[in-house]
N, C-alpha and C positions, 0 to 999 in steps of 0.2 A: 504493500500500500504506500509506504514511504517513497519507494522508487517511482511509483506512478505519479505521486504528487510532485516529486522533484522533476520528473519528465514533463508534467503539465506546466509547471512554472517555467521551465526552460523553453518550451515550445510556444508559450504565450507570446503573441505578437508584440514587438517593441515599437513604441511610438517616438523613440529618441530622435529619429530623423526629422521630426517636426520640432525644430528648435524653439519655435514660438510657444510651445506648450510648457517649456521649462523656464525657470527664473534665471535672471542674469547673475553671474557670480563675480563680476568685476568688483574689486574692493571698494571702489568709489560708490558703486550702486548699493552695495551692502551697507556701507556707512550711511548713505542717505536713507535707506530703509530703516536702519536702526534709529535715526532721528525721528522718522515718522512713527515708529513704535513708541518712543518716548512721548511724542505728541498725543498719541492715542491715550496713553495713560494719564497725561496731564488734563486732557479734555474730560475724562471720566472723573478725575479728582475735582476739577473746577465745577462740574455739574452738581456734585454732592455738596461741595463747599458753598455754593450759591444757595442751596436749600437751607443749609445751616444759618447763613446770614439772614435769610427770610425768617427763620425761626427766632433768631435773637432779636430781630426788629419787631417782633410781635409777641412779647413775653406773656401777655395775658392769655394767649391761646396755647402757646407751645412750652411754657414753663410753669412749674408748680413748686412753690417754696424755694425758688432760686435754682432749681435743677431742671434740665430739659425733660420733655415728655418722651414717649416711645410711640412707634407706629406699627407695632406688632404685639399681639397678645402673648407671644412666647418670650418677650424680652425679660419679664420678671423671673423666668426660669433660670436664665444665665446670670442675671444680676444677683439673685438670691444665693446661687452657688458661689459667685464671686465674693459675696459678703462672708459666707462660711469659710471660704479659703483664706480670706484676709484675717478673719478672727481666729483661724487655726483650730476650730473645733466644730464638730457636728452636733454637739449637745444642744437640744432645743433648736436645731437648725432647720434648713429647708426640708430635708427628707422626712424628718419627724412630723412636720406640720403639713405635709401633703397627704391627701387621701385619708384624713383623720377619721378614726383613730388607728387605722391599720398599721402604721409605721412606728407607733410609739412603743417603747420598751414594755410598758405596763400591759398593753394589749397583746403584744407578741408572747409575753410570759404566760398570759392567761389562756391563749388560744392555740399555742404551738407547744406540744409536749416536749419536743426535743430542742426547744429554743435555749440558746446559751447567750447570756447577756455579754455583749462585747465590752472589752475594757476601754477606758477613756484613751483616746488617741487623737493626735493632731490630724487635721485634714491636710493631706499633701496634694501636690499638683496632679498626681495620677488619680485622685479620688473625685475630681470635678472635671467638667468639660474644658478643653483648651481655651475656648473663648472666654470662659470665666476667669481662668488664670491670667490671660492677657489683660482683661478689664481690671482685675484687682491690682495687678502689678503697675499698669500705666496710671491708674487712678492715684496710687500712692506716690508715684514718681513725678507726675506732671499736673494733676488736677486736684490737689489738696484732699484726696480721698473720695472725691465725688464720683461714684461708680457710674451714674447716669451720663455725666459729661464724658467720662472716659469711653464708655460704650458708644456714644454718638460720634465722638471725634475719630474713632477708628474708621468710620465708613468711607470718608473720602480717600483714605490711604488704601483700604482694601479694594476700593473701586479701581484705583490706579494699578495696584499689584495684579489684580485679576485681568484687566485689559492687556497689560504687558505680558502676563503669563500666557494668555490665549495667543497673542501675536508671536511670542517666543516658541510656542508649540508648532506653529506653522513654519516658523523660521527653521526649526529643527527638521522639518519635513522638506526644507529647501525652498521655501517661498516667503521670505521676510516681508516684502511689500504687500502681498496679499494678507499676511498676518496683521499688518498695521490696520488695514481696513476692517478685517474681521474683529480685531480687538476693540476698535471703536464702535462698530455696529452692535456687537454683542453687549458691550458694557452699557450702551445707551438704549438697548431694545427694551420694550415694555416688560418682557418676560424676566429680565434681570434687574433693570433699573428700579422698577416698582418694589422688588423684593430686597433691594440693597440701598434704598434711599435713607436719608437721615431718619433716625428713630427705629429703624429695622435692626435692632440688636438681636441678631439671629445667625445661624450657621450658614445661611444662603450666601453670605457675602464672600466666603473663601472656599466653598466647595469646588467650584470650577477652577480656582487657582491651584489647589492641590492636585486635582485631576490633570490639569494641563501640564503641571510640573512633572508629574509621574510619566505621562505620555511622552513628553519631550525627551526625558532620559531614556525611555524605551526606544524611541526613534534613533537617538544617538547611538545606543547600544547596538541596534540592528545594522547600522552602517559601519560600525567599528570592526576592523579586522584583528586588531591586537587583542588577545584574549584577556590580558590584565585590565586594559582600559575598558573593554567591553563589560567585564565583571564589575568594574567600578561604576559604570553607568547603570547597570542593573541594580546595584545596591543603593544608588542614589534614587532610582525610581521606587525601590522598596521603602526607603526612608520617607519619601513624599507620601506613599500609601499609608505608612504608619501614622504620619502626621494627620492625614485625612481621616483615618479611623479614630484618632483621638478627637479630632475636630467634629466629625459627623459620622458616627458608627453606622455603616451600611454594608451588609453582607455582599451585596451585588458587586461592589468595587473590589473587595478582597478576593472575590472569585474571579473577576474579569481581568484585573491588571496583571497577575502573574501569568495567566494564559496568553494575554496579549504580548507579553515580553517574549515568551518562547515562540509564538506564532510570527512575530515581526522578524526575529532573527532567522527563522527558517525560511521565510519568503524572500529575505534579502540575500541569504548566504547558502541556502539549501543544505545546512549542516545540522543533522538531527541531534548529534551529541551536544553541540553548543545550545541548541534550542531547549533541549530537556534540562541541560545544566543551568541555563538561565532561569527557567521556571522553578527548578528546585532551589536555586539560590534565593530567588525572590520569596518563595514560601518560607524558607528557613529564616530569612531576615525579618519577615513580618510575623514570625512565630506560628508554627504549625498548629499549636493548641488553639489558636484563635482562627486561623484560616480554614482548617478542616471543618469545624462546626458551621462556619459561614456558608459552606457549600450546601449543607442540609437546610439551613435557614433560608438561603436564597431559593432553593427548590420549593420550600413551603410557601414562600411569598408568591412565586410564579403561579403555583396551583391556586392560591387564594385569590389573587388579584385578576388573573386572566381567565381562569376556569371556574372560579367560585367554589373550589374544593378546599375544605379546611381539615387538616390532619390533626391539629391540636384538639384535645378534648375539652379545653376550657374556653369560656366566652366571657371576656371582661374579667370581673372579679369573682365569678361564680362558675363552678364546673358543671357542665352538662345540664343546664337549667331547663326544666320542662316548660317554663314560661318563655314566650317569644318577645323579647325586648326589642325596641326599635333600633335601627342602625343610625347612630348619630352622624356618621360620615356623610349622609345624604344632605345634611344641613350645613356642611363646611364648603364654602365657595371654592377654595383653592384645590379641593379634591374633585370638583365637578369636571366631567368629561367635556371636551370641546371638539368641534369638527375640524376637518382638514383646513378649510379656508380660515377659520378663526385661529388655528394654530399658526398658519403662515403670517397672518396679520399680527399675532401676538409676538412673534420672534423678529419681525422685520418692519412692522408698522404699515406695510403695504403688501397686499396679496400678490401682486405682480412681481415685486422684488423678491418675495419669499419663494415664489414658484421658480423664478430664474435661478435663485440660489440653490434650490433643491436639484434642478436640472443640471446646473454646473457641477454640483458635488457628484452626481451620478456619473457624469462624463469623466470627471477626474478619477473616480473609482475605476472606471474602465481603462483609462490610459495609464494610470499610475496605481495599479492594484496593491502593490506591496506597501504603499503608504495609506491608500484609501481604505483598505480593509482594517487597518489599525483604528481609523476614525469611525468606521461604519457602526460599531455597537452603540456609540454615544449618539450618532445621528438617528438611529432607529429608536433609542430610548426617548429622544425628543419627540419623534413622530407618534410614539405610543401614548402621548398625552390624550389621544383620541379615546383610549381605553383606560388609562391609569389616572388621568386627571391633569389639569392645566399646570400644576407645579413641576411636572416632568419636562415641560417644553424647553426650559432653558438649557438642558443638557445637549439638545440638538442645535440650538441657535448658533454657536460658533461655527459649525460646519456648514450651515446654510449661508452664513455671511462669507465664509471662505469660498464656497462654491460660486457665489456672486462675484467676489473679487477675482478669483482665478479665471473665470470666464471672461470678465471684462479686461483684465490685464493681458490675457493671452491674445485677445483680439487686438489690443494696442501693440503688442509685440509683433504680431503678424503684419499689421499695417505699417508700423515704423520700420520693420525689417525690409519690407518690400520697397519702401521709399528711400532707405539708406543706401547710398551709392558705394559705401566702403565694402571691402571684401569680408569683413567680419560681421556676421549677422547679429552679434551681440555687442556692437561697438558702443562707445560712450554716447554717441548720438541716440541710438536706440534706447540705451539705458536711461538717458535723460528724459526721453519721451515717456518711458514707462514710469519713472519716478514722479514726473509731473502729473501723470494720470493717477498714480497712487495717492499723491498729496491731495489732488482734487477729490478723489474718492473719500479720503478721510474727512475732509472739510464738508463735502456734500452730505456724507452720512451723518455727521454731527448736526448739520444745519436742519436736516429733515427728521431729527429725533425729537423726543418730548423733553427738550431742555428746560422748559418752563414748569415741569412737573414739580409740585411741592406736596409731600405727603401730609395728611392730617393726622393728629394723634389718634391712637386707637380708642382712647377714652377721654371725654371732655375734662378739662382741668378741674371743675368743681367736684366731679366724681373722684378723681385721684386725690384731691384735697380731703375728701371724706375718708378715704383709706387712711390717710395720716391722722385724721381726727380720731379714728377708731383706736389707734395706738395709745393716744392720750386717755381715751375713755377707759380702755381695759386696764391700764396701770399695771402691766406685767402679770396679770392673772392667767395668762395662757388661753385666752378666749378662742372660740371656734366661730367661724363665719359661714353661714349658709347663704349662698347667692348663686348667680349663674356662673357656669364654668369659665367663661371668657375672663372673668375678673380674678380667677384663682391665683395665678402666678404673681401679678403685680400687686394685688391686694396683700398677699403675704409679704412681698418685698417692702411695701410701704408701711405696713402695720405690724409685721412680725406675728400676726395671728394665724391660726390654722384654717385650712380650707377643706371642704368635703369633697370637692372635685375640681379639676383644672384642665388645661389644654392637653395634658398627657394622660388623663384618666377619664376624659369625657365620654369614652365609649362604653363605660360600665353602666349597670342598671341604676346607679345613683342619679345619673342625669335624667333618666326617665322619671324616677321617683320625685325629684325636685320639680321637674316640669309639671308633673301631675298635680302636685300640691299647689303650684303657682296658679294654674288654670282652674283649680277646683273652686266651686262657689262657697266652700266651707273652710275658712282660715284655720280651723282646728285641725283639719287634715294636713295642712302644710306644717303646722307646728309639730304635730305628732310625727310626721315623716322625718323632719330634720332631727328631732330628738332620737328617733330610732337609728338613723344613720350615725349620729354623733356618739351614741352610747353603745350600740351593738356592732357597728362596723360591718365588714363583709361576712364575718362569721355568723352574725345574726341573720343576714340575708340567706346564706347557704342553709341554715337550719330551718328556714321558714319559706322555702321557695316551692314546696311540693304542689301548692295550689295558690290561686289568687286569694282565696278566702283566708288561708293560713297566713299569708303575707299581710293582708289587711288587718287581721287580728293582732299580729305581732306589732304592727305600727300603732294600732289603737291603744295598746297597753304599754307602749315604750315609756321608760323612765327618763328623768333628766340626766344628762351627762354630769361628770364631776367638775366641769369647768363652765364658765359663762358661755352662753350660746346666743349668737346674734343673727338677725335676719337683715340683709341689706337689699334694698330696692333702689332703682334709678330710673330716670326718664329715658335713658338709653335702652333699658330693658323693655320699655314700652314699644320701641322700634323692633325688638326681637320677639315680641309676644306671639306673632304668628308661628315663628319657628318653634318656640317653646310649646305652643299648642299642638303642632304637628307631632311632637314627641310625647307630650303629656296625654293626648287623647288616643294614643295607640292602644289597641286591644291586645294585651299580653297573652290572653287565652287563645284567641284565634289567630293572632299575628297580623290582624287587619289594620292597616293604616287608616286614619280618618279621611273621609271623602273630601274632594274640593269644596262641595257645598257646605259641609260641616266647618271646614277651616275658614270659609268666607265669613263666618260669624265670630271670628276671633281676630283681634287686631284693632288698632286705633286709626281713625281717618280724619286727620286735621283738615279743616276747611280754610281756604284762602278767600277771605271776604272783605268787603268794604261797606261802610255805612251807606244805606239808601234812604231810610226813613225810620221813624220810631218803630222798634221791634222788627225791622226789616233790613236785610243785608244782601248785597249783590255778591254772590259767590261764584266760583268757577263752575260749580255744579248746577247753578240756577239761583233763583230768588229764594232766600231763606226767610220764612215768616214765623217768627217766634210766637206770635199771638195764636196761630192756628196749628203750629207744629208741622208745617209743610216745607218741603224743599223742591223747587221747580214745580210747584203745584201738586206734589204728591204727598200724601199723609204718611211720611216715613218715620216721624218722630213720635214716640209714645210718652216721653217725659223730657223736660228741660231741668237741669240742675245747675245752679249757680254756686261757684266756689270762690273763696278768697284765700290765696296761698295754700290751696289744697285742702280746704275744709269747707263743708257744705254750709251755705248761708240761706239758700232759698231753693225751692223747686216747684215745678208746675206739671201736673198730669194732664194728658189729653185723652179724648175719647178714641183717638186713633189706635188701631191695632198695629202700630208701627214697629219696625225692626230695631230702631236705634234710640239711644238716649243722647240728647244734646248736652254736652258739658260746656258751660260758659265759665271759663277759668280766668280770674283776675289776679294779678300779682301786685306787690307793693310798688314795683317800678312803673305801674300804669299800663302795663301790657295786658291785653285781653286775648285769650286763645279760644277759638271755637272748634270743638272736636265732636265728630259723630262716633259714638261708641256702640257697637252691636250689643244686644242684651246679654248674651253669655259672657262677653268680655267685661261688661259693666258689673256683673255679679261675681266676677272672679276674685280670688284672694288678693291677687296683685293689685287690682283696681281699688279694692276696699282699703288695703293697707298703704299703698303708695299714693294714689291719686286723691283719696278722700280722708285718709287717717281715721278710718272707722275700725275700731278694734276692741277686743275684750280686755279691759284694764286689769282683770285678775290673771290674765295669761301673758300679756305683753306690756312692755313699757317702751314708749317712744323716747329713745335716748339721744338721737341725733336727728334734727329736722332741718335739712338743707334743701327743702323743697323750693323750686321745682326740679332740683337736680338729683337729690338723694334723700332717702329716709332709712334710719337704722333703728330696729327694735331689739330689745333684749327679751329673750324668752324667760318668763317667770316660772311657769309650770306646764 
């Protein structure tokens, strides 16, 4: 078989006679291309630095208590680990306060017969993500300990590094000028820029950097004939892979990269021993104990994501549950699947550009298979955003941009070579024309990108301020906060309090239970639900999941936890109410999701209106008549409720059998908000507790009232 492969490679047609398909190797051309690569990095740096300047110019929106905001819900995950690393201890740290109470020593001792309490030890660099180590280190060195500022100020630098690493990868393949365009285009594409803009303190910012670095060394190893230098390049590729694993643990890359190293060397040199030796050296350098299990993990992921087959017997935090809990991933935007056309637009801002880039890459793959096949897996992963979700698109984006640049510059080389009267088809004149075209490509790519994009904070400043207020409220009692999972990470970072679920545990049944309590018309159900989770944890769920009736009974009789328990609501959650309803109304017995008509009765519908006459307003939906409870002449409103700062002051019932309650909300600042609220939403626990502050004072105490932004209750019993 090896002989046949070697023969196939040797008989594959060579396109080397078409010199315009190859880059120019003149040192002056290469030096000029290197300048363009630096320019690509600087453009990416400047784009993110400009975002930072916009943030600093608007501190009321983008800063809280003197520190910058974040624009991803995952930021608190890495910031909390950074704080633990800086403090040097995990005692009462991030892990213990996640997924409360499951990770506490008390709970583990009570529920795990073989649990051995670990001794007190300092948190080392290997115990936390690499991103957290960098944040903690740079914060202490340059930013007076401010972790948020340190995390944000990394982003322009990592944007520069990634753009240059992408360009360097194509330089290692022999195409530096094309690399400059690809680095610019990728770094400023929507698929990458949006995920690495200011505030996005997350691993996305350097994933492609480490991948590009590893692939670059693999390409250099494949071209190197000296065995010692070749081994050195393989080990450098492995070092980049180890760094990637520390930065972003992903079995796919631990499986793929060592195989690519051997494959690249074989296709370049047709030497089986060298290829196998390179793969073995790569695996040994990255630790076989880690790599070999990664193969099985990768296999499980492929079966699960592509074919819907799950080999693991556990689902979330409960094993083999007979109840059918909803799939929370269906509510996460970045995991949503996108079509081919949208993928092309997402990676290149224009479908035509994306299509030309894909075609150019395919042609490159045909004429330069030894290099193109090394890139192919990442190109295919990017296109698999069609089935795996939009977040995977950015893995393929560099190669689409490279395909565009290679096709364009090959055409320039062809035309310039034909017009060049010298005997050398790669003369300085031709090189100058190609460099000029490459420079124009870099500039035009930047000019046509979303340079004016400025991310908004994930959470409005008043809500983040409420997180900090909760720290003062709790006074070190180790309180527990029940709220929606999006807040879990940052709420803990700002307050130090424990959360019931967060972005890393939102797939568990806890999310369903919280959602069910929030949409329930009975606040007592919500109170009992969060008491059950906080006191019984996952073990309580496992012991009571044999039927829905048993689970309801366990929730109804749940006792108070041994620490303060808080309920946090916000106006932002009102915007998420339909999503929460989709999960909370799921039938766990039949597995049936709520119908669209059912969900239509859940959610808030703000009205955009202007004064027309007494008790009449001109709204986008038609004339609103408060006297008769009509909108556009239709008797849609069954009740009007007037509130001041989220407390009922007056109401009026109509004879209409309408579907909505009209909430006329007035605030101290003089603002008046008109909102149509479907009856089931109006009756929900969320609406009663947040919008109206109607609650049982024997069971709840309103301890923070930052309405219209947030309200926090303490559970009394």
